[in-house]
C-alpha positions in Angstrom: -25.9 32.5 -21.7 -29.6 33.3 -21.6 -32.2 31.1 -19.9 -35.1 32.3 -21.9 -35.3 34.1 -25.2 -37.5 37.2 -24.8 -38.5 37.2 -28.4 -40.1 34.4 -30.4 -37.9 32.3 -32.6 -40.6 30.4 -34.4 -41.6 31.3 -37.9 -45.2 31.6 -39.1 -46.3 29.3 -41.7 -49.9 30.5 -42.4 -52.0 29.3 -39.4 -49.3 26.8 -38.5 -45.9 27.3 -36.7 -42.4 26.0 -37.1 -41.3 25.3 -33.5 -37.6 25.2 -33.0 -34.7 26.8 -30.9 -32.1 28.8 -32.8 -30.2 30.1 -29.8 -26.4 29.4 -29.8 -25.9 29.4 -26.1 -28.6 28.6 -23.6 -29.6 26.2 -20.8 -33.4 26.5 -20.9 -35.3 28.5 -23.6 -39.1 29.1 -23.9 -40.6 29.2 -27.4 -43.2 31.8 -28.3 -44.9 32.5 -31.6 -43.2 35.2 -33.6 -44.2 38.7 -32.4 -45.6 37.6 -29.1 -44.1 39.3 -26.0 -43.6 37.6 -22.7 -46.9 37.0 -20.8 -48.7 39.3 -23.3 -51.7 37.1 -24.0 -52.6 33.5 -23.8 -51.9 33.3 -27.5 -48.2 32.7 -26.8 -49.2 29.2 -25.5 -51.6 28.5 -28.4 -50.2 25.7 -30.5 -51.8 24.6 -33.8 -52.2 20.9 -34.1 -50.0 19.9 -37.1 -47.4 22.5 -36.6 -43.8 21.5 -37.4 -41.4 20.7 -34.5 -37.6 20.5 -34.9 -35.4 19.3 -32.0 -31.7 19.2 -32.5 -29.4 16.4 -31.2 -28.5 17.2 -27.6 -31.8 19.0 -27.0 -35.1 18.0 -25.5 -38.4 19.8 -26.1 -40.8 19.9 -23.2 -44.5 20.5 -23.8 -46.3 21.6 -20.6 -50.1 21.3 -20.5 -52.0 23.2 -17.8 -55.1 21.0 -17.0 -57.7 21.1 -14.3 -56.4 17.8 -12.9 -52.8 19.0 -12.8 -49.8 19.8 -15.0 -48.7 17.2 -17.6 -45.7 17.0 -19.9 -44.6 15.5 -23.2 -40.9 15.1 -23.8 -39.5 15.0 -27.3 -35.8 14.2 -27.5 -33.7 15.2 -30.4 -33.0 14.7 -33.2 -36.6 15.1 -34.2 -38.1 16.9 -37.3 -41.8 16.2 -37.9 -45.3 17.6 -37.5 -47.1 17.5 -34.2 -49.3 14.4 -34.2 -51.1 12.7 -31.3 -49.2 9.5 -32.2 -46.0 11.1 -31.1 -47.4 13.0 -28.1 -49.0 10.6 -25.5 -50.4 13.4 -23.4 -51.6 15.4 -26.4 -53.5 12.5 -27.7 -55.6 12.4 -24.5 -56.5 16.1 -24.5 -57.0 16.9 -28.2 -60.2 15.3 -29.5 -61.0 14.5 -33.1 -63.4 17.4 -33.1 -60.4 19.8 -33.3 -59.3 18.4 -36.6 -56.4 20.8 -36.6 -58.7 23.8 -36.7 -58.5 24.9 -33.0 -55.2 25.4 -31.1 -54.3 23.6 -27.9 -52.7 25.4 -24.9 -49.1 24.3 -24.1 -45.8 25.9 -22.9 -42.9 24.7 -24.9 -39.3 24.7 -23.4 -36.1 23.7 -25.0 -33.5 22.2 -22.6 -29.9 22.0 -23.7 -28.4 18.7 -22.6 -25.1 19.3 -24.3 -24.2 22.7 -22.7 -22.2 23.3 -19.6 -22.6 26.0 -17.0 -19.7 27.3 -15.0 -20.0 29.3 -11.7 -17.0 30.9 -10.0 -17.3 31.3 -6.2 -15.2 32.9 -3.5 -15.5 32.3 0.2 -14.0 35.0 2.5 -11.9 34.2 5.5 -13.4 31.8 8.0 -11.8 30.1 11.1 -10.3 26.6 10.8 -9.0 24.7 13.8 -6.4 21.9 13.9 -7.8 19.2 16.3 -4.4 18.8 17.9 -4.2 22.5 18.8 -7.7 23.8 19.4 -6.4 27.1 20.9 -5.3 28.5 17.6 -7.9 29.6 15.0 -6.4 30.1 11.5 -8.5 32.2 9.0 -8.8 30.5 5.6 -10.2 31.7 2.3 -11.3 29.5 -0.6 -11.8 30.3 -4.3 -12.9 27.9 -7.1 -15.2 27.0 -10.0 -17.9 24.5 -10.4 -19.1 23.1 -13.8 -22.5 21.3 -14.2 -25.0 20.4 -16.9 -28.4 18.8 -17.2 -28.6 15.1 -17.8 -31.8 14.1 -16.0 -34.2 16.7 -17.5 -37.3 15.1 -15.8 -35.7 15.6 -12.4 -34.6 19.1 -13.3 -38.2 20.1 -14.3 -39.6 18.5 -11.2 -37.3 20.5 -8.9 -37.4 23.8 -10.7 -40.3 26.0 -11.8 -40.0 26.6 -15.5 -42.2 29.6 -15.8 -40.5 32.9 -14.9 -37.3 31.1 -14.2 -34.0 32.9 -14.9 -30.5 31.5 -15.2 -29.0 34.2 -13.0 -31.4 33.3 -10.1 -30.6 29.6 -10.6 -26.8 30.3 -10.6 -27.2 32.3 -7.4 -29.1 29.4 -5.7 -26.4 26.9 -6.8 -23.6 29.3 -5.8 -25.0 29.8 -2.3 -25.4 26.0 -1.8 -21.9 25.3 -3.0 -20.4 28.0 -0.8 -22.1 26.4 2.2 -20.9 22.9 1.4 -17.3 24.0 0.6 -17.0 26.1 3.7 -18.3 23.2 5.9 -16.0 20.7 4.2 -12.8 22.7 4.5 -13.5 23.7 8.1 -13.9 20.0 9.1 -11.1 18.6 6.8 -8.5 18.5 9.6 -10.8 16.5 11.9 -12.6 14.3 9.3 -9.9 13.7 6.8 -6.7 14.0 8.9 -5.4 17.0 6.9 -3.4 19.5 9.1 -4.5 23.1 8.7 -1.0 24.1 7.6 -1.1 21.4 4.9 -4.5 22.4 3.3 -2.7 24.4 0.5 -0.6 21.4 -0.5 -3.6 19.0 -0.4 -5.8 21.2 -2.7 -6.2 18.5 -5.4 -7.2 15.8 -2.9 -9.7 18.2 -1.3 -11.2 19.0 -4.7 -11.7 15.2 -5.4 -13.3 14.7 -2.0 -15.6 17.7 -2.5 -16.7 16.4 -5.9 -17.6 13.1 -4.4 -19.5 14.8 -1.6 -21.3 17.4 -3.7 -22.4 15.3 -6.7 -25.3 13.8 -4.8 -26.3 17.1 -3.2 -26.4 18.9 -6.6 -28.5 16.1 -8.1 -30.9 16.0 -5.2 -31.3 19.7 -4.7 -31.2 21.1 -8.2 -31.5 18.2 -10.6 -28.1 18.9 -12.3 -25.0 16.8 -12.9 -21.9 18.2 -11.2 -19.1 17.6 -13.8 -16.2 19.2 -11.9 -15.3 21.3 -8.9 -11.9 22.9 -9.1 -10.5 24.7 -6.1 -8.2 27.4 -7.3 -6.8 28.2 -3.9 -7.1 27.5 -0.2 -5.4 30.5 1.4 -4.6 30.7 5.2 -4.1 34.2 6.5 -0.4 34.0 7.1 -0.3 37.3 8.9 -2.8 36.2 11.5 -1.7 35.5 15.1 -3.3 32.0 15.0 -1.3 31.0 11.9 2.0 32.2 13.4 1.4 30.5 16.7 0.2 27.3 15.1 3.2 27.3 12.8 5.6 27.8 15.8 4.0 25.0 17.8 4.0 22.5 15.0 7.6 23.3 14.0 8.7 22.8 17.6 6.8 19.6 17.9 8.2 18.3 14.6 11.8 19.1 15.7 11.2 17.2 19.0 9.8 14.3 17.0 12.7 14.2 14.7 15.2 14.3 17.5 13.4 11.6 19.5 13.2 9.4 16.5 16.8 9.9 15.7 17.8 8.9 19.2 15.6 5.8 19.0 17.1 4.9 15.7 20.7 5.3 17.0 19.9 3.2 20.1 18.3 0.5 17.9 21.4 0.5 15.8 23.7 0.2 18.7 21.6 -2.5 20.3 21.5 -4.4 17.0 25.2 -4.2 16.6 25.7 -5.4 20.2 23.3 -8.3 19.7 25.1 -9.3 16.5 28.5 -9.1 18.1 27.2 -11.2 21.1 25.6 -13.7 18.8 28.8 -14.0 16.7 31.0 -14.4 19.9 28.6 -17.1 21.1 28.6 -18.9 17.8 32.4 -18.8 17.7 32.6 -20.1 21.3 30.3 -23.0 20.4 32.3 -23.8 17.3 35.6 -23.7 19.3 34.1 -26.0 21.9 32.9 -28.4 19.2 36.3 -28.4 17.6 38.0 -29.0 20.9 35.6 -31.8 21.7 36.1 -33.4 18.3 39.9 -33.2 18.9 39.6 -34.8 22.3 37.5 -37.6 20.9 40.1 -38.1 18.1 42.9 -38.2 20.7 41.0 -40.7 22.9 40.3 -42.9 19.8 44.0 -42.8 18.9 45.1 -43.9 22.5 42.3 -46.2 23.3 44.6 -49.2 22.7 47.2 -48.1 25.2 44.5 -47.4 27.7 43.1 -50.9 27.2 46.6 -52.4 27.5 47.1 -50.6 30.9 43.9 -52.0 32.2 44.6 -55.5 31.0 48.2 -55.3 32.4 46.7 -54.4 35.8 44.5 -57.4 35.6 47.4 -59.7 34.6 49.5 -58.3 37.4 46.9 -59.2 39.9 46.7 -62.7 38.4 50.4 -63.2 38.7 50.3 -62.3 42.4 47.5 -64.8 42.9 49.6 -67.3 41.0 52.5 -66.8 43.4 50.1 -67.3 46.3 48.9 -70.6 44.8 52.4 -72.0 44.6 53.2 -71.3 48.3 53.6 -74.0 50.9 50.6 -75.9 52.1 49.4 -76.2 55.7 52.4 -78.2 56.5 54.8 -75.7 55.1 55.6 -77.8 52.0 55.2 -77.2 48.3 51.6 -77.1 47.1 51.9 -79.2 43.9 48.2 -78.7 42.8 48.5 -75.0 43.3 51.8 -75.0 41.4 50.2 -76.9 38.4 47.2 -74.6 38.4 49.4 -71.5 38.6 51.5 -72.7 35.7 48.4 -73.2 33.6 47.0 -69.8 34.4 50.4 -68.2 33.8 50.6 -69.7 30.4 47.1 -68.4 29.5 48.0 -65.0 30.9 51.2 -65.0 28.9 49.4 -65.9 25.7 46.9 -63.1 26.4 49.6 -60.6 27.1 51.5 -61.6 23.9 48.3 -61.2 21.9 47.7 -57.7 23.3 51.2 -56.6 22.6 50.9 -57.9 19.1 47.6 -56.1 18.4 49.0 -52.9 19.9 52.1 -53.2 17.8 50.0 -53.6 14.7 47.9 -50.5 15.5 51.0 -48.5 16.1 52.5 -49.8 12.9 49.3 -48.8 11.0 49.4 -45.4 12.7 53.0 -44.9 11.6 52.1 -45.9 8.0 49.2 -43.3 7.8 50.4 -39.8 7.0 49.2 -37.0 9.2 46.3 -34.8 7.8 47.5 -31.8 5.8 47.7 -28.5 7.7 44.5 -26.4 7.2 44.7 -22.7 6.6 43.2 -20.6 9.3 42.1 -17.0 9.1 41.5 -14.2 11.6 38.3 -12.2 11.2 37.8 -8.5 11.9 34.3 -7.1 12.5 33.1 -4.0 14.3 36.7 -3.2 15.4 37.2 -6.6 17.0 39.3 -9.6 16.0 38.3 -13.2 16.4 39.6 -16.5 15.3 41.5 -18.2 13.9 39.0 -20.1 11.9 39.5 -22.9 9.4 37.8 -22.8 6.0 35.0 -25.2 7.1 34.4 -23.0 10.1 34.3 -19.9 7.9 31.8 -21.7 5.6 29.5 -22.2 8.5 29.8 -18.5 9.5 29.0 -17.5 5.9 25.9 -19.7 5.9 24.8 -18.1 9.2 25.3 -14.6 7.6 27.9 -13.7 10.2 30.7 -13.4 7.6 30.2 -11.8 4.2 32.3 -11.0 1.2 32.9 -7.6 2.7 34.3 -9.0 6.0 38.1 -8.4 6.5 40.2 -11.5 7.0 43.9 -12.2 7.5 46.2 -15.3 7.8 49.9 -16.0 8.2 51.8 -14.9 5.0 49.3 -12.0 4.1 50.8 -8.5 4.1 47.5 -6.8 5.1 43.9 -7.5 5.9 41.8 -8.2 2.8 38.1 -8.5 2.0 37.0 -12.2 2.2 35.4 -12.0 -1.2 38.7 -10.9 -2.8 40.8 -13.8 -1.3 41.0 -16.5 -4.0 40.9 -19.3 -1.4 37.7 -18.0 0.1 35.9 -16.6 -2.9 34.1 -19.9 -3.6 32.4 -19.7 -0.2 30.3 -16.7 -1.5 29.3 -18.2 -4.9 25.6 -19.3 -5.1 25.1 -22.9 -5.9 23.3 -22.8 -9.2 22.1 -26.2 -10.6 22.9 -27.0 -14.2 20.4 -26.0 -16.8 17.7 -28.5 -17.7 18.4 -30.7 -20.8 17.0 -29.4 -24.1 13.9 -31.5 -25.0 
């Protein structure tokens, strides 16, 4: 790709010119009248007012006027195909007076800038030392190769940062390449520290590093050269695997990784054992509490069943004491004779006590009769549970249901009861299968 055409591409049209760029591949190209060599005379910058200007889509034509008060430019973006008129050239309208009338030329350099073309530069950075922040004693030589692709989008910034006259693409490429080499080398050397990428993992992270570099270099390329960085592709990040630093670092990191894996494995095994022990302890505690609750409920039931007999015992004791007092009341008076008043009182109290005793016996008989008429509760099936090599139980079905709700018994827990030939999974026992079924509400009615 050429930066400037050395020969003129314009065509003469009498005293007027057709100003256009016919180059196929270019970034920046300077127009000269046909037959005018580079820097031959000032005639190469003499433009006739009214000459024809043609700018293709994706191009911009830059008119540079050298004036005593400084350099000024007119920018004509394509597509454009018309004669040069002051109405279309704001700067030209201020420097070309009516006295010219198209008879005298004005001085201007005309550059065509390709806004649609891309420029690619390949770069290679020889070995430089990279350090892992964890092991600063080992320097690993690393080489980098890649390609950058850029174009011009802000042509005003490009012209402001770069001298258009006597400017070659090769010189421009060299400046860009030197800058990119500096930035890439600095970025890769600091990637282990700044981005947490180990030196031995740089090769594997090449895509991530390319993306990070592009984000970093885009602003630098725009600020320093006025170009748009489209892509930066790292082809390789190569550590010198024969170097002593690489071998030592690999040995140290491999040894550290082995120790880390072993330590983590030990921690995981200990956590597993501790978890199993805690679960077993929790299960035993839950089972103990459930057994105590069952025994307490049984004691309460027994006490309820025999509360009548206990009350009868207590009342019998009271009546016995009353009978003894009755005998004392019927004893001789002070003179050794029969105490008639005491006898009458004793008879009255004896009758009351007899009636009370008869009522108590009658009530107790009715309770016993009712108890005899009530059939005993049906026997409940009870299962043994095996978990972690230990057996516990037996548990009734309601107790098993509580254990299922607490997550201590699952469908994969082995159970056994009298009459079963072998242990079986709880979920496969028909009597217990319903304990593991989710309670799903009925579907809503169809509206």
